[in-house]
N, C-alpha and C positions, 0 to 999 in steps of 0.2 A: 469693491474687491469681492471676488467670489468666496463663498464660505467653504467649509470642509467638503472634500470629495465623498460622495455617497456611492458605495458599490451596491448595485441593485440587481436582483435576479427575479425574472418572471417565470412562473411555472403553472402547470395545470394540465388537464387532459386534452386529447385531440379534439379540435373543432370547438373549443371553448371561446375562441375569438381573440387569442393573444395577439396575433399579428395586427389585426385591426385596431385593437386597443393601444398597442405600443405605437403604431403609426399615428393614431389620433393624438396620443400624449406628446409625441415629438412635434407634431404640427402645432398643437395648441400651446405648447411651451415656447414656440418661436424658434425651434431648433432646425427648421427645414427650409433650405433655400428655395426660391420660386422655381428655379429650373428643375429641382427634384420633384416639386409638386406637379409641374406640368407633365413630367414624364409618366405619371401614374394616373392621369385622367382617363376616364372611360369614354365611350362614344357619346354618352349623355352629357359629358363635360364635368361630371362629378369625380373627385379623386377617389381612387381605390386605396384606402389607407392600409389594407392588408399587404400591399406590395411595397409600401414605403420602407419598412424596416430592412427588408432584404436588399433594397437598393442603396443603402447607405454604406460608406466605406467602413470596414471593420478594423479595429485594433486588436492585436493578439497579445495575450499575456500568458505566462506559465502558471498554471494552478497547481494543486496538490498532485495531480495525476497526468493530465494531458493539456495541450494548448486549447484555449477557448477563445472564440471571437467575441469581442465586446464592442459596444457603440458608445462613444463619448458625446455628451451634449451638456449644454449649460442653460440655466434660466437666469433671471435677474438676481436670484439669491443663492444659487447653488450649482455645483458641478456634479455630474452623474456619470458613472460607468455602468452601462446596462447590458446584461447578458440574458438572452432569451433561451429557455430550456425546451428542447423538443418534447412533445407530449407523449411520444411512444416509449414503452418500457425499456426497449433496447438501448436507449440513450441515457441510462442511469449514470454512466461514468461522466457524461457531459454535465449532468445535474450536480454530481458530487464536486467536480472541478470548479464549477461556477460558484456553488454554495460555500466552498472552502474559504473564500475571501470576501463573501458578501456581508454587508451590514444589514440589509433589508431584503425581504422576500415578498413579492406580490403574487399571491395564489389566486388564480382565476377560476371561477366556477360559472358554468352555464346555468342561469336561473331556471331554465326548464328542466334540468337534469339533477340539480343538487350535487351532493358530494359523490364522487365516483371513486373506483379503486385507485386510479392514478392520482386523484386529489390526495388520498390518504398516503400513497407511496411518496409523493413529492413532499408532503408535509412532514412525514417521518424523516426523510432525508434532510430537510431543512433544519429540523430540530437536532438530528444527529450531528450535522456539520456545524452546530453552534450558532445558527442564526436565530436570534430571539425576537426580533421585531418583524412582525408579519402583518401584511394588509390583505384581507380577504376582499377581492373585487368580485362582486356578484354581477356578472355581465349579462347582456341581452335582456335587460329589464323591460325594454319596449315590447318584447315578444310574449310577456306574461301580463301585459296591461298595467305595468308599473305597480304591481301588487306589493304592498307593505307586508302583508301576512306571509307571503312566500319568502320575501327577503328576511324577515325576522326568524322564520323557521330555519332557513339555511344558515344564518348567522349563529343561531343557538346551537345547531348541530356541529358547526365548525369549532365553536368555542369549547364544546365538550371534548371534541377530538384533540384540540390544542392543549387542553388541560392534561389529557393522558400522555401527550408527547412532551410536556415540559415547556411549551411555548407560552411565555409569560406576558408578552406584549402583543396583543392582537387587536386590530381595528377592522371594521367591516364597512364597506361603502357600496351602495347600489349604483351601477353605472350602465351606460350603453356606449360601447366603443364606436359603433356605427354613427350615432348622432352626436357623440361627444358629451353626453349628459353626465355631469359630475366628474368629468375627466379633468378639465381645467376650469370650467365654469359651472356654476350651480344649475341644476336642471329645474325647469318650471313644471315638468311633468311629475315630479315627486316632491311636492311641498311638505310632505310628512317627514322628509329627511332634512335635518338641520345641522348636520356635521360638516367637516371639511371636504373639499373635493380631493380627488386622488393626488393632484399636483400639490395642493396646499398641504396635504398630510406629509408628502415626501419632503417638501421644503421646510417643514417644521420639526422634523426629527432631530432630537438631541443625541448626538453620537458620543458625547463625553461620558466616560465611565465615572461613576461616583467615587470609586477607589481604584487608582491605577495599579495598585499592588506594589510589591517590592521590585527592585530593579533586576532586569534580565536582559542580556544582549548576547545572542549567539554570534560567535566570531566567524565572519564570512571570508575575511582576507587578512593576512599578516603582512604588514608593510615594513620591510627591513632594508631600505636603500643604503643606509650607512649606520655606523655604530652610535651616532648621536641621536637618531630618531628611530624608534621602534614602535609602530602604531598597530592597533588592532581594530579593523573596520567591521562594521555591522549595522544592523537596524535594531533599534531598541524595541524589544518585544513587550516590555511592561515596565512600569515605574519610571522614576526620574533618577538622574545621576548628576553629581557636581564634583568639581576638583576637590580632592581631599577625602572623598567618601571611601570607606573601607569596602573592598570587594573580595569575593572568593572566586578562584578559577576552578571550574569543574570540567571533567570529573576528578582532577588531581586533588582538589580540596585546599590548595595553597592560597594564602591570603596576601593582599597587598593593598595599595590605595591608588585612587585615580590621580594622575598628575595633571593631564590636560584633556580637554574635549576639543578636538580639531575638526574643522570643516573647511570647505573651499572658500568660504567667506570670512574665515578667521575663527579664533577660539571662542567657545561659548562658556557662559557661566553656569548653564544648566542644559541638560538634554532630556527630552521626554518621549513618550511612546510614539512609534512610527518614524522617528527621525533617524536618518542615516548619518553616522558619525564615525570618527576615528578616535580611539582612546589611547593615551599613553599611560603607562603605569609607573609607580614610584620605584619598583624593583624590577630587575631583569629576571623574569620567570619564563619557564618553558610553556608558552601558549601557542596552540596550533589551531588551524582551521577546523571548525566543528566543536571546539571548546565553547563554554558558556561563561561569561562574566556576570556575576550576580551579587546582590547585597550580601555582605559577609555575615550579617546576623540573621538572615532569613533566606537561605539558599534553596534552590529546587532539589529534587531527589536525584539519585544516581542508582540505576538498577540494570539488570540484564534479562529480567523475565517479567512479562506484563500480561494482563488481560486487556484485550483490545476489541473494539468493534471493527470489523474488517469488511470492506466493500470490494468484492472480487470483480475484476475488469478485463479478464482475459478469456479468449475462447477456450483455451485449455483449462481444465479445472485445477483448483488448488489441491495440492497433494501434501497432507501433513507429513512432516519428516524431511521434505525436500528443502535444500538450502536455497535461499533467495538473498539477494542484496537488499539490505534494509537501510533506508536513508531518512534521517531525521534532521531537517535543516541542512547544514553543511557536513554533518557527521555521517559516515558510512561504515557499516559493519555487515557481517553475514549473520543470518538468522533463520530459524525454522518455526513454522507453526506446529506445535507439538500436540495440540488438542483442539478440536472444534466442540465447544460446549453446546452450541445449538445454532441453527439457522433461524432467521426471523422472517415470518410471514408479514411483510410490511403493510398488507392490506387489513389484517386482523390483529397484528402485533403479537400473534401466537408464536411461542418458541417451538421449533421443530427439530427433531433429531437429525443429524447429518454426519456423514463420514467425509464429505468433501464439499466444496463450494463451486458452483457453476457461474457462468457469466451473469453479472448483475445481482448475484446473491449477496446477502448481508448476513454475517454471522458474528457470534461472540466467540473469540478464540484465545488460546494461550500462545504467546510468542516468546521464544527463547533465543537470545542473542549470544554471539561468540565473545562479545566485549560489552562492558557497561556503557549506557548512554545517559546523558543528563536530560531529565524530563519533568514535565508536570502533566496532570490529567488534561485532556483536550478541552474539557468543559471550563477549565480555569485559564488555559493558555493555548491558543491554536498553534503558535510557533513551536512550542516545546512539547506539544501533545499530538501533533499530526505527523505521521510517517508514511512512507510508500515502500512497497515491495517491488523489486525489479528482477526479472528473469535473467539468470546469469548467462544463459546461452544466447538469447536474442537481444538482451539489454533493453527490453520493453517494460514499461511500467505495467504491472499486473494487478496491483491491489493498493487500496488506500486504507491505512489503519489509524484508528483514533484511540489513544491510550486511555483506558479507564483507571487503572491503578497498577502499581507494581505488585507482583505476587510475593507473599511473605517469604517463600523459600529463597527468593532472590537475595534477601539479606541474611537469612538464617542458615543457609547451606553454603559453607565456605570450603575452599580447598584445604585439606589437611597436609601439613608438611611431613614428609617421610624421610627418615635418615638413610634408608637403603633405596637407591634409585635405579633406573633402568640401566645406567652405565655399569654399576656394580654387579647387577644381576647378569648382564650380558658378559661381563668380564669373567665371572665365575664359570660361565659355560664356554668360554674361549671362542665366542662368535659375536657377530653383529646382528641386531634384530633386523628382520626383513619380513615384508608381507608380499607374498606372491598371489596375485589376484587373477584367477582363471575365469574368463567370461566367454560366452558364446551360446548358440542355440542349444536347446535340449537335444541330446543325442550326438552333439558334436565331438564328444570324447573328453570333456573337461575333467570329469571325475577319474576316468581311467588314467589320463596323463598325470593329473595331480597326484594320484596314488603312487604311480611309478616314481615321480620326482621325490615324494615323501620317503619312499623306501630307500632311494639312493642317498638322500641326505642323512637319513637315520643310520645307514650302513657306514657312512663316513664319520659317524660320531657326532652329528649335529642334533641339537635339541629342537624338535619340530612339533607342530600340531596341525592336523588337517581339519578345517571347518567345511564340511560338505553341505550344500544347500538343502538337500533332501533330509539329511540327518538333523540339521538344526530345526527344521520344520516339525520334527517329531517332539521337540521339547520346548526350547526357548520361544519358538515362533509358531506353536501349534494353534494359537488363537487367530492366526492371519489367513486370509484367503488369497485370491490371485487377482483382485482388482488392481488398478494402477496405484491407488493409495496404499493398499496392503503390500504391494511389491516395494514401494518406497520405504515403508516402515520395516519390512523384512531386511532390506539392505542396510538401513540405518542401524538396526540392532546388531547385525553381523559385523558391521564396521566397528562398532564400539567394543565388541568382544575381541576382534582382531587387534584393536589398539591396546587393550589391556594385556593381551598375550605378548604383544611386541614389547610393552613396558616391562614384562617379566623376562625379557631377553630371548624370547623364542623366535624361531623362523616359522611364520604362520602361512599356511597354504589355504586359500579360500577358493572353493569351487562353487560358483553361483551364476546363474544366467545373467543376473544384474542387467536388465535390458536397457536401462536409461543412462545416457551419458552424464546427466546431472548427478546421479548418485555415485557413479564411478569416480567422478571428479571430487565429490564430497569425501569419498573414502580416501582418495589420495591426499587430500588436504588435512585429513584428520591424523595422518601419520607424520612422523618426523621427516624432514627433508632427506630425500634419497633413499627412503626405506620402503617405498611402494613400487611394485613392478606389475604393470598391467600386461597380462598375457591373453591375447585374443586367439582362441581356438576357433579357427574360421572354417566352417563347413557349409556349403550351399544348402538351401532348404530341400532341394530334391534329394540330396545325399542323405541328410538326416531323416527325411521321411522314408527313404528306402530302408534305412537301418531300423528305425522305430522299434528298438528293443523292448520298450515298455508298452507299446501299443497306444501311446498317448496321441500321436498324430492322427491315427485312424479314428479315435474317439472324437478328437477336435473337428475333423472333417465331417463326421457324422452328426455334429451338433450336441454330442453327449458331454463335451468338456469345453466350457466357455473360458474366455480370457487366456487363451493359450498362446504363448509367445511364438510369433512367426505365422500364426494363422489369423486370429482375430485380436491379437494384442501385439504392438510393435516391438521390434528389436532395433535399437540404435547402434549401428556398427561403430566401433572405435575408429577414429580417424588417424590417430598416431599412437598405437599401442607400443609399449616398450619392447614387447616380443610378439611377432606375428607367426602363428603356426598354421600352415596350410594342412588342415586335418584330412582333406581329400587326397593329398599327395604323399603325406608322411604316415608311417605307422606310429602307434603310440610310443614304441621304444625309441624311434628316431626323434620324435618330438621331445621326449624326455632328455635325450642326449643334447639336443640343441638348447634346451632351457638350462640344463646344468652348466653347459659351456658359457652361456650368456651371463649367468649370475655368479660365476666362480669368483670374480674379483670383489664381489659385494659381501661374501661370506666372512 
């Protein structure tokens, strides 16, 4: 019977010989059919092992971020799932995906070149993603005359690097992928090496954890076909569980006991790490997909603010303050990166100041969620410590986050109950709270129209306040510039002020370019249902340039003003605004009348 499945990732720099080594490993392990071998023979009749790996059928699995192709093979003693990582830096996201589920990493080094920047990058990512068992394969030993001195120097350099990265289990083997030396059979060319071959090392790895830790099982599915059977399905992430064990449901914190451990093959007396099971509970509790069942006396934490390592995987940069979908296991909430502590130079491990993260950047960030999640640090539990960020507009995965710890303010800063609420404050003013959000290009007439609407409402006895974008930048936001990241933060702050004013029972008018659809959507969601009105003051670029009351477009065209919306910074037009004002066809007074008429029933 085959032993445990080993998830294996190979990585290294370009031209280190990974494809040849992997092909030779598969061949020498007996995992290659004869017809596959015949298909890669060269004119001389010798097989080109570098073509073998690409020629095998791939299996696809969902990793922490994107799909990755794996190759499955077996030896007499073990089953393997092998993922090869491209050596180019632009494929960092593939590396992260493969490493997120890997048990072992084989890091390849060309004996002629030693450690390269990509070696350091991949090793950093291996350590970051929680892979602790690393094999350094010093390849192409035949091209340096099988030199033990060169091998020993490279191995020593790598062990020093591994120590800095927290890689605790490192072995080094001198190999030649081309000739198969020390791949599956011991090399006669290197009698000075008396350790295992690469395949022997892989087959001898002990994957068992010394301490499986306390029980944790994220709930993936709630099975409620009838009143007599209510099961909670998932894969055990840590620990063991038995019928009768007390468990805690998180994040609610309620406790109960395990009734049954149900599988397709019948009930179990015990479940362990990695098993997919269905649990029934002694009590009928409200348990949902995304909740976690855990040992009652040693539960994981619950928090809504974290410090994380974040690997950015999108072409568009990370913008602090922008709302993203955050998914941890089966739990999904909305969250924002509030602060980038630093970006990491993965070749030198040096922390660098950063306002944003670009494609393949890795940074240490603070993440704030709209609702608490059950978690453990990624170093202790991959299942409860690894999360992804998803773009709300495109639904694409844009980042992989690894939880370091919960921020103290997550537990220390709590909502204070107030006796006088927004309903009472609005009632005192004899009106309903409302946020009128004017968006459009600079010079479209937003402020002029908003000012007219404000005057009309005030004359009617309404309690209002106008937050004008330029005015806010003189005080609250005077520390912000006009980069995309600063624009996102500008609107986030304005949104929070508008929300507080609405809570005070006011009718709030916001006049701000607010160029990005994501932030306008965030502003709507921060308000109470039905209390946000998006007003698109629509004027074509040529019209606003012709007006150019402040001379800003002229400066932007002359290169004297950078990051100017409509010129070298984008404006994302609202697709379905609540009120659309054709500012080229209507006078400000006409626009005001149309808005007053449209909101009359909401006041």
